[in-house]
N, C-alpha and C positions, 0 to 999 in steps of 0.2 A: 285117218287110215290112208295109206298109199298103197299102190300096187305095182310091184316090180316084177315084170314078166307076168306069170300067172300066180304069184305069191302075195298075199295080203300081209301088210306089216302095219303094226300099231305104231303111231307116232305120238310123242308127248305133246300136248297142247301148247302152242306157242313156240315150239322149238324149229318149226320149218322156216328155212330162208333160201331165197332164190337170188343168186347173183348174175347179173347179165353185164357183159362188157362189149364195147365196140371199139375196134381198133381204127385209129385215125392218125394221119401225119399232116403237120402244118409246115407249109413251105413258104419262106419269106423271100420275096425278090429283092436282092441287094440293091441299095440305092434308090428304092422307091418306098411308098407307104402302102404297098400291096402284099398281101398274103393269100394263099389259097390253102384249102384243106382237101386232103385226099382220103376217101373212105376206103378202108382196107378190109372191111367186112366185120362180121360179128365173131367173137371168139366163143369158145365152148361155154355153155351155161353151167354154173356150179350150183349144186343143190346140197344143203346140209340140213340134218334133222337128228333128233334123238329118238331112236327106236326103243320100243318096250317089248322085252320077252317075258312071258308070264310063266315059263317052264324051262328046265334045262334043255329040253329038245328044241324049243324055239330059240333059245340062245345059240345053241350049236348051229342051227339052220341059218340064222342071221350071220354068224361068223363066217360060214362057208360062203354064203352069198357075197359078202364083202371081200372075200379073198380071190374070187373068180373074176375073169376079164371077159365074161360073155356080155355081148350087147343085147339089152332088152328094152322094152318100153317101160316108162315110169309114169303111171297115172297118178294125178294129183287133183282129185275132185272132178271137175268138168273138162279139164285139159290134160294132155299127155305130152311127154318128150320122147323122140325116137333115138335109137342108138345110144342108150345110157349105159355107162359102166361105172362101177365103184372107183372112187378116187384112190390112187396108190398110196396117198399119205393119210389113210384112214386110221383112226385110234380104236383098237379093238380091246381096250382095256374096260371090261364091264364093271359097273358099279352096282352093287346089290343094295336094294332097299329093304331093309329088314322087316317093316311093317307088313308088307304084303308078299315078300319073297320074290320080287320082280327085279329084273336086270335092265339097266338103262345102257344102251350102246349108242355112242356117237357115230353117225354114218354120214359120209359125203359121197355124192355121186357127181359125175360129169356127163352132161348131155352133149355128145359129139355134134349133133344137129341142134344148134341153139334156139330153134324156133318152137314155140308151144303149138300144139294142135288141138283143135276142138275134138273132144272124145266121140260126140255123136256123128259129126260130119266128116271128120278126118281132115278138115281144111286148116291151114296155117292161119294163125291169128294176125300175123303181120309179115 
């Protein structure tokens, strides 16, 4: 279960992935055996998962959330990310599972603030 803003969303077990990137540039000094690396900061964190909608109304709500560009907090257990928006390249093609009548919707989010925060204290993890 994740929480996007004040809306709780069900996540398929094992489908959550979090990709963090750090930008660096390596500069080599010509004519020497020396190079230096420049830290250019952290890029936005990308979060992907498969959401489960158990009704037509839940499916429509999820699709609406994934089409808006409103910044919200995304809570993932004991930590959360600030300033999260849905990824613009999201796939809104729901797959219906006939046994239970559920829809699986692949969702991707972008945390514009790439740092995770402790949910209880609000302090950054790093």
